[in-house]
C-alpha positions, 0 to 999 in steps of 0.5 A, a space after each residue: 321808169 322800168 319795172 323789174 321782172 319780179 314786179 310784172 303784172 299779168 296783161 290779162 288783168 287789164 280786162 278784170 280791172 276795166 270791168 271791176 277794180 274790186 274783181 281784179 284785186 280779189 283775183 290778182 291780190 287776194 288770189 281768189 277765183 271761182 269758175 262759172 259757165 263763162 270762165 269755163 267756156 273761155 278756158 276751153 276756147 283758149 286751150 284750142 288756140 294755145 299751142 306754144 309748139 305750133 308755128 304755121 306758115 301759109 304762103 307769106 304769113 307765119 302764124 305763132 300761138 301762145 307767144 310770150 310777151 312783156 314790157 319793162 316800161 309798163 311792167 306786165 307780161 303774158 301771152 298772145 293767143 295768135 300773132 301773125 307775121 305778114 311778109 312785107 317790104 318794110 318790117 322786122 326781121 325774124 330769126 330763121 326766115 328771109 325777108 321782113 315782116 309786119 306784126 298782127 296780133 289776134 286775141 280770141 274771145 268766146 262771146 260776141 263783140 262788147 260795147 265796152 273796151 275790155 277786149 280792145 284794151 287787152 289787145 292793145 296792151 299785147 301790141 304795145 308789148 310786141 312793139 317794145 320787144 321788136 322795136 316796131 310800130 303796130 297800127 292794128 290787130 283783131 279780136 276773134 269772137 267765137 259766137 259770131 266766128 268773125 274778126 273785129 279789127 282794132 285800131 291802136 289809137 293814141 287814146 287807146 294806148 294812153 288808157 292802157 298805160 294809165 290802167 297799168 299804172 293804177 294797177 301797180 299802185 293797187 298791187 303795191 299797196 295791196 289795196 282791194 276796193 270796196 263794193 260798187 254794185 251794178 247789174 254786171 255783178 250778176 255775171 261775175 264769177 266772184 259774186 259769192 266771194 265779193 257779196 256785192 249786195 252786202 255793200 248796198 245794205 245799211 246793215 248786216 241784219 238787213 242783208 240777212 233778212 233780204 236773203 231769207 225773203 228770197 229763199 221763201 
């Protein structure tokens, strides 16, 4: 199955969806968004990285920024923070450049490496789009974390690739049905930029009046 371009979803949405399906639906289906310190810092960091007019060449490496990518098979599109093309004997050919190149995507994140899979899934999704676009195989890439100032290598295993495809299939199902899941409160809700819109604590209470009583007690 191939998706039409009008049905493409945002690659970056895989992060929201893995973190919380309700958060993803509020942002991508209901078009709701609020800034917090985490989103602002992340946005500023990406502005420094993204310059679609900038292409660098360092010896045998070509570095491109904000490279648009998409996949008809998965029905997604977006942009890679950085894609490095390393000159090699067996790779893809690039217009205007001699020789062959391997492809190495790099995603930039503001914090430090996570225990959860969100960052690795997003990077793998970008790599899978690049593979489709260039008809090649990309075994690994990296996530650069602003807090540690280091790259973490990500191997694109078959397990990771299957999870990416399954998440995008589920995202398309939600989007087609315009379905926003109910609240499932967790400790992670406190760091979510949409907590004032989502009201996760309300989903835990037995009734509205119980929620109001609880909030009044917290304000005293």
